[in-house]
Every structure is written in structure tokens, then in C-alpha cells.
BAGU-141630 format. One record per residue: residue in one letter; z, y, x of N, C-alpha, C, O in turn. Coordinates in steps of 0.1 Angstrom, whole numbers. Last residue first. Example, Ala and Ser with C-alpha at 12.3 -4.5 7.8 and 13.67 -1.06 7.14 Angstrom:
2
  res   n.pz   n.py   n.px  ca.pz  ca.py  ca.px   c.pz   c.py   c.px   o.pz   o.py   o.px
    S     71    -22    128     71    -11    137     79      0    129     80     11    134
    A     78    -57    132     78    -45    123     78    -33    132     85    -33    142
This chain:
72
  res   n.pz   n.py   n.px  ca.pz  ca.py  ca.px   c.pz   c.py   c.px   o.pz   o.py   o.px
    A    911    289    695    904    289    710    889    279    702    879    276    708
    L    926    288    673    919    298    671    910    297    684    900    305    685
    D    939    260    681    930    261    667    922    274    669    910    272    666
    I    955    269    700    946    258    704    935    260    691    923    262    693
    L    974    283    684    964    290    694    954    281    698    943    285    701
    D    985    264    669    978    274    664    968    282    673    958    288    669
    L    996    244    688    984    241    679    977    254    673    965    255    671
    N   1019    248    705   1005    260    705    997    256    697    987    263    697
    D   1034    227    704   1041    237    699   1031    250    697   1033    260    690
    H   1021    206    714   1023    206    697   1030    218    692   1032    221    680
    V   1020    214    741   1005    214    731   1006    215    717    999    220    710
    S   1038    213    759   1039    224    748   1026    225    739   1022    235    732
    A   1033    194    779   1048    195    772   1047    205    759   1055    204    750
    W   1007    202    789   1007    193    781   1021    191    769   1020    189    757
    R   1001    237    789   1009    226    796   1010    216    783   1013    220    771
    V    972    251    785    982    248    780    990    236    785    985    225    786
    F    946    277    788    954    266    796    967    262    788    973    272    784
    L    917    286    780    929    282    774    935    275    782    930    265    785
    W    892    307    792    897    295    791    910    296    785    914    307    785
    K    880    331    781    870    322    790    879    309    789    872    299    786
    V    881    353    756    888    341    763    873    331    770    863    326    765
    V    860    370    743    868    376    756    875    362    764    874    361    776
    G    844    361    725    838    363    737    847    368    746    843    370    758
    P    862    379    700    850    371    702    848    373    716    849    384    720
    A    894    381    697    883    390    700    872    380    705    874    373    715
    K    916    367    694    909    369    680    898    378    684    892    384    675
    L    925    358    717    915    348    711    908    354    698    898    350    692
    A    941    382    722    929    378    730    920    367    723    908    368    724
    E    959    376    705    954    388    704    943    388    710    933    392    703
    R    972    352    714    964    353    703    958    364    698    953    364    687
    V    980    362    740    971    350    740    964    351    724    952    350    723
    A   1002    378    732    989    383    740    979    374    741    968    378    744
    Q   1018    359    719   1013    372    712    998    375    720    987    375    715
    R   1026    339    740   1019    338    726   1013    348    719   1003    345    713
    G   1017    345    774   1025    349    762   1019    344    749   1007    346    748
    E    995    360    796   1003    348    791   1012    356    780   1013    368    778
    V    963    360    808    969    366    797    982    353    797    980    341    797
    L    943    372    839    948    361    830    958    368    818    962    379    819
    F    912    387    839    924    387    841    930    374    834    925    366    826
    E    880    401    856    887    392    845    904    395    850    908    402    859
    G    862    410    875    863    417    863    872    411    850    871    414    838
    A    866    401    899    859    393    889    855    398    876    848    392    868
    D    875    423    913    862    419    917    856    409    907    844    407    906
    K    900    424    900    892    435    901    878    430    904    869    434    896
    R    912    398    908    908    403    892    898    415    893    887    415    887
    E    911    400    935    903    390    929    899    395    913    888    396    908
    K    931    420    939    920    419    941    907    413    936    896    418    935
    S    953    406    926    949    418    921    932    421    928    922    423    921
    R    956    371    918    957    384    931    947    394    924    937    392    918
    L    955    354    903    966    358    906    969    371    914    978    378    916
    L    929    347    900    930    357    894    946    362    897    949    373    893
    K    930    322    916    924    334    922    928    348    914    929    359    920
    R    933    303    897    944    306    907    940    321    913    949    330    913
    A    908    300    884    921    307    877    931    312    889    936    323    889
    E    896    288    906    891    298    898    901    308    894    903    320    899
    R    909    263    906    911    271    915    904    288    913    908    297    919
    L    906    255    881    919    257    884    916    267    899    923    277    902
    V    879    249    883    883    259    872    895    261    877    896    274    879
    A    876    230    903    871    242    904    874    252    895    873    264    899
    Q    892    207    890    897    215    902    888    228    905    895    237    908
    S    886    212    852    882    208    869    890    215    878    895    226    876
    P    910    206    829    903    213    838    900    209    852    907    205    860
    E    906    181    803    913    184    818    903    193    825    892    190    827
    D    906    185    771    896    183    784    906    187    794    913    196    792
    L    923    170    748    917    183    753    913    177    765    916    166    769
    E    932    155    717    926    152    727    922    168    735    919    177    727
    I    962    147    702    952    154    703    946    150    717    951    143    726
    R    973    125    670    966    125    684    956    136    689    945    137    684
    E   1003    134    654    987    132    654    984    134    668    990    141    676
    P   1030    107    655   1025    122    657   1008    122    658   1002    112    661
    S   1035     84    632   1031     85    647   1026    102    644   1020    107    634
    M   1060     75    610   1051     82    613   1048     87    624   1056     95    628
């Protein structure tokens, strides 16, 4: 049995740059945005409509996070 094929969009360099900026406190304050890490925190954020702008998942962990991808 072959694994289910999953197709996800690759983030653009501009999106990655914008996300990386949020690693700095000043950028988070200026943008009014923040990064969320960890399955539980991400799950809670995804439950709130309009809160999550992007969901980044490493390719190696896609199958382990299908429930979060489905919520997004």
C-alpha cells in the first residue's frame, strides 16, 4: 500500500522573510503578529477563525501533523 500523496504549497521567499522577522520582538510588536510553536498551541490557534496567517510544516513531519493541516 502506497502512502497518500500530499500536495502543499511551497512558501515564497517573501513569506519566509516575513516569518523570520517575527523572531525579533520589535518586529512582532510592529506587525502585531507572533509565531506559535508546538502542536497544542498551534491547534488552539487554528481553532480561532482568522487568527492563523500561515502554517509551516517540515516535510519530514507532514504525516505526523495531518490533523493540524486539516484544521488549517
